[in-house]
LOMARMAR-819652 format. One line per 10 residues: number of its first residue (from 1); their letters; for each residue x, y, z of C-alpha. Coordinates in Angstrom, 2 decimals, padded with zeros to 5 digits. Layout:
REM LOMARMAR-819652
NUM> A> X:Y:Z; ...
//
This chain:
REM LOMARMAR-819652
1> MDGGEVPADD> 119.22:093.15:079.50; 117.97:089.87:078.35; 120.45:088.23:075.83; 123.14:090.87:076.71; 126.26:091.12:079.04; 125.84:092.49:082.37; 127.77:095.75:082.92; 130.81:095.28:085.26; 129.50:097.94:087.42; 125.89:096.65:087.49
11> SKAAIAHGGD> 126.33:094.65:090.68; 126.97:098.24:092.46; 123.39:099.34:091.85; 121.06:098.79:094.57; 118.76:095.84:093.94; 115.21:096.38:095.11; 113.57:093.31:097.08; 110.23:092.61:098.46; 109.41:092.90:102.22; 110.94:096.42:102.62
21> LDAARRLFPE> 108.08:098.04:104.44; 110.34:101.08:105.40; 110.58:101.69:101.48; 106.60:101.34:101.38; 106.23:103.93:104.23; 108.23:106.31:102.55; 106.46:105.91:099.15; 103.11:106.19:100.98; 103.50:108.05:104.27; 099.59:108.46:104.67
31> APEPWLDLST> 098.82:104.80:104.10; 097.01:103.17:107.08; 098.68:100.78:109.28; 099.31:098.07:109.72; 100.71:097.31:106.35; 099.63:094.21:104.35; 102.85:092.94:102.82; 102.30:091.04:099.76; 105.58:091.90:098.08; 107.23:088.58:098.98
41> GINPVPYPLP> 106.89:084.97:098.01; 106.80:083.58:101.46; 104.25:081.19:102.79; 101.81:083.44:104.68; 100.88:080.47:106.95; 103.94:079.56:108.95; 105.02:076.10:110.31; 103.87:075.88:113.82; 107.13:075.44:115.66; 106.93:073.51:118.97
51> PFEASALHRL> 108.50:075.13:122.03; 112.33:075.07:122.14; 114.87:074.56:124.83; 116.65:077.79:125.82; 119.96:076.05:125.42; 119.55:076.41:121.71; 120.38:080.06:122.17; 122.78:079.66:125.04; 125.25:077.49:123.41; 127.16:077.15:120.06
61> PSPGDLARLK> 125.54:074.33:117.79; 127.47:071.02:117.85; 128.82:069.18:114.88; 125.99:066.43:116.01; 123.35:068.94:115.74; 124.51:070.17:112.19; 124.75:066.39:111.28; 121.27:065.68:112.38; 120.00:068.83:110.26; 121.71:067.74:107.26
71> AAAAAAYGAP> 120.33:064.18:107.63; 116.78:065.81:107.85; 117.39:067.89:104.69; 118.80:065.02:102.60; 115.49:062.96:103.50; 113.31:065.87:102.68; 114.95:066.87:099.43; 115.96:063.54:098.07; 119.72:063.90:098.32; 121.80:060.67:098.45
81> GPDHVVAAPG> 122.88:061.45:102.07; 124.08:064.27:104.47; 127.52:064.46:102.90; 125.63:065.98:099.93; 124.00:068.75:101.99; 125.20:072.17:102.98; 123.28:074.12:105.53; 123.61:077.83:105.36; 121.98:080.77:106.97; 119.66:081.47:103.98
91> TQILIETLPR> 120.19:080.48:100.28; 121.17:084.35:099.70; 124.58:083.49:101.31; 125.05:080.52:099.00; 124.25:082.72:096.03; 127.04:084.94:097.22; 129.50:082.24:098.07; 129.33:079.92:094.77; 130.94:082.48:092.59; 133.85:082.82:094.91
101> LRPPCRVAVV> 134.70:079.34:094.55; 135.69:079.55:090.74; 138.27:081.67:088.93; 136.61:084.21:086.40; 134.82:082.45:083.63; 131.82:082.85:081.53; 128.36:082.70:083.13; 124.91:082.55:081.65; 121.78:083.59:083.84; 118.45:082.52:082.40
111> GPTYAEHAAA> 116.21:085.62:082.88; 114.54:087.72:083.68; 114.79:086.29:087.28; 116.09:087.02:090.79; 118.53:089.64:090.34; 121.07:088.74:093.02; 122.22:085.69:090.80; 123.82:087.90:088.05; 124.96:090.40:090.62; 126.84:087.95:092.87
121> WTRSGHAVRM> 128.64:086.41:090.00; 129.49:089.89:088.42; 130.94:091.06:091.75; 133.25:088.15:091.82; 134.81:089.14:088.38; 132.90:086.60:086.12; 131.51:087.78:082.73; 127.76:087.40:082.99; 125.33:087.24:080.16; 121.41:087.15:080.34
131> VDDPAEAGNA> 119.77:084.68:078.16; 116.12:083.80:077.66; 116.48:080.22:077.59; 118.95:077.56:078.73; 119.51:076.69:075.02; 121.06:080.05:074.50; 123.77:079.48:077.02; 126.45:079.19:074.16; 129.94:078.68:075.37; 129.23:079.45:079.16
141> EVLVAVSPNN> 131.00:077.47:081.77; 128.37:078.14:084.22; 124.57:078.20:083.82; 122.08:079.67:086.53; 118.61:078.99:086.42; 115.66:079.46:088.88; 112.93:076.93:088.72; 110.23:077.68:089.24; 111.27:081.04:088.21; 110.71:084.31:089.93
151> PDGRVFSTTA> 108.70:086.05:088.75; 107.04:084.36:085.95; 106.93:080.73:087.39; 108.71:079.20:084.31; 109.85:075.61:084.94; 113.02:074.16:083.50; 113.68:070.52:083.09; 117.24:069.05:084.16; 117.41:067.63:080.70; 117.21:071.07:079.20
161> LGCAGAGLVV> 119.68:072.55:081.58; 122.20:069.64:081.16; 121.91:070.19:077.33; 123.16:073.60:077.57; 126.63:072.15:077.93; 127.83:074.31:081.00; 130.34:072.62:083.31; 128.48:073.89:086.36; 124.87:074.23:086.49; 123.42:076.01:089.56
171> LDQAFADLEP> 119.80:075.32:089.83; 117.78:077.67:092.46; 114.65:075.71:093.46; 113.66:078.28:096.16; 109.84:077.76:095.32; 109.92:074.03:094.32; 108.82:072.67:097.73; 105.10:073.11:097.24; 105.04:072.75:093.26; 104.34:069.52:091.36
181> VEAVSPRPGL> 107.91:069.69:089.85; 110.43:066.91:089.56; 112.80:066.03:092.42; 116.37:066.93:091.50; 119.15:065.10:093.24; 122.70:066.47:093.05; 125.10:065.09:090.56; 128.61:066.12:089.13; 128.30:069.45:087.76; 124.98:070.21:089.46
191> VVLRSFGKTY> 124.17:072.27:092.45; 120.61:072.76:093.81; 119.65:075.49:096.15; 116.59:074.98:098.39; 114.91:077.75:100.56; 113.51:076.71:103.95; 112.21:080.16:105.00; 109.81:080.59:101.91; 108.29:077.10:102.17; 107.77:077.08:105.86
201> GLAGIRLGFA> 106.88:080.93:106.42; 109.91:081.34:108.53; 112.10:083.57:106.64; 113.61:085.23:109.66; 115.03:081.93:110.69; 117.59:082.39:107.88; 117.96:078.91:106.76; 118.71:077.37:103.42; 120.42:074.38:101.87; 122.81:073.62:098.98
211> LAEPALARRI> 122.58:070.02:097.44; 126.16:069.10:095.80; 128.36:066.37:095.12; 130.36:065.65:098.50; 133.57:067.30:097.19; 131.86:070.53:096.25; 129.67:070.48:099.36; 132.94:070.45:101.55; 134.23:073.46:099.54; 131.07:075.39:100.17
221> ETALGPWAVS> 130.98:074.44:103.92; 134.66:075.64:104.30; 133.97:078.95:102.55; 130.92:079.40:105.00; 133.05:078.78:107.94; 132.12:077.20:111.37; 128.63:077.76:113.07; 127.23:079.08:109.90; 123.65:078.05:111.08; 122.36:079.25:114.42
231> GLAIVAGLAA> 120.94:076.84:117.06; 117.41:078.21:116.57; 117.60:077.51:112.86; 118.78:073.83:113.54; 116.02:073.52:115.87; 113.33:074.85:113.34; 114.64:072.70:110.62; 114.66:069.50:112.72; 111.05:070.03:113.44; 109.65:070.96:110.20
241> LPDAAWRREA> 111.85:069.18:107.58; 110.50:065.58:108.52; 106.91:066.62:108.40; 105.97:065.72:105.04; 102.27:065.65:105.85; 102.38:069.45:106.67; 104.07:070.12:103.38; 101.42:068.22:101.50; 098.64:070.03:103.28; 100.41:073.42:102.75
251> AAARAQDAAR> 101.00:072.72:098.94; 097.16:071.95:098.57; 096.02:074.82:100.67; 098.42:077.49:098.91; 097.48:076.13:095.37; 093.83:076.77:096.41; 094.98:080.42:097.62; 096.78:081.04:094.32; 093.60:080.10:092.31; 091.46:082.46:094.38
261> LDRMIGRAGG> 094.11:085.23:093.71; 094.00:084.48:089.97; 090.29:085.07:090.09; 090.67:088.40:091.79; 093.29:089.52:089.57; 091.20:088.53:086.62; 088.11:090.44:087.94; 090.51:093.57:088.27; 091.48:093.39:084.55; 094.77:091.81:085.06
271> RLVGGTALFR> 096.29:089.33:082.69; 098.22:086.48:084.51; 101.85:086.03:083.27; 102.57:083.20:085.89; 103.82:082.36:089.20; 103.86:079.57:091.78; 101.61:078.50:094.66; 103.32:081.49:096.91; 102.83:084.39:094.35; 101.25:085.36:091.07
281> TAEFSDGPGL> 102.56:087.86:088.54; 100.22:089.87:086.15; 100.10:092.69:083.74; 097.66:095.64:084.01; 096.83:098.37:081.75; 097.92:100.70:084.25; 100.37:098.89:086.56; 101.63:102.12:088.20; 098.24:103.31:088.91; 097.26:100.06:090.54
291> FRALGEAGIY> 100.36:099.92:092.44; 099.90:103.54:093.85; 096.24:102.82:094.64; 097.21:099.72:096.58; 100.07:101.47:098.39; 097.76:104.27:099.39; 095.52:101.55:101.06; 098.44:100.08:102.80; 099.14:097.20:100.66; 102.40:096.53:099.45
301> VRRFAESPSR> 103.04:094.38:096.23; 106.09:093.87:094.01; 106.62:096.21:090.98; 109.34:095.89:088.20; 111.25:098.91:086.93; 111.98:097.12:083.76; 108.20:096.02:083.40; 106.05:098.81:084.68; 102.90:097.08:083.67; 103.69:094.01:085.86
311> LRFGLPPDKA> 102.84:093.69:089.50; 103.56:090.37:091.60; 101.28:089.56:094.50; 102.14:087.38:097.50; 099.31:085.52:099.32; 097.18:087.20:101.94; 097.48:085.44:105.20; 093.83:085.55:106.43; 090.30:086.37:105.73; 090.66:090.15:106.76
321> AWCRLSRVLK> 093.75:090.45:104.56; 091.76:088.76:101.52; 088.77:091.12:101.89; 091.33:094.06:102.10; 092.88:093.13:098.99; 089.54:092.63:097.28; 088.22:095.98:098.09; 091.09:097.74:096.27; 091.16:095.42:093.26; 087.40:095.82:092.95
//
């Protein structure tokens, strides 16, 4: 649907996501267990969380706890201060919330990309149009872009996004932490989304952030309501966000892993389309056949109904998993 308007009922259709091993087991009931899940773009080597006090589970998070988390996020992401930060239970809820803060308007989503963006704006009554490039936004009042993009890894400069002329730009930087991309600070007309779970391999914690001007940040916080972030998520964020050394080491290690995966994909006859340090997307002469071969071996990768020749691979977590993937790709 690139370049066209999203049908009004399109948001009602089920959107396939990575990580659904129940779906994998239904597709390949004879596959060996345990499954090797390469269908997500989550860091396979999680941050080593320290032990935490049981009180984080026994009591409601305090305003002071949340303030310390927002200060840590502001420092990690380059925001001017904690008043520019919204902490949320994952970026998905932010994707759902932002469209509800505006009356129906014209929205351009740069795609193909993470399908929930267009679906969320459509569900809230906005007229959504998919475009191939920010320059094609036309008279859109809101521009949504993912950079680095999922699934092709494209990167859009803030200059290019700003030149589109939209009154509000939503920039989803879920995969930016481990990439050599420009640091983007919030400013009027720009909201930046950052994912904690993908970077730190702690997706089950459900923690994400929006960086915005203080007035808009307060509106988003009000829409989320009190105690939006759990005590355990706050503990995890306060431990991991200040650890810049771990992020640098993780970025270097995952880049090496991505290069290794590129070589394996090339030997299997794949043509690399793009990706990030956490996933690689490639085209194969028989994408459905390779998806089936991998699935029958208990390896789940991401496929795309609109591009059957393309498969997206997450990174294996350890030597045994790398060997398992290599055997099938050979």
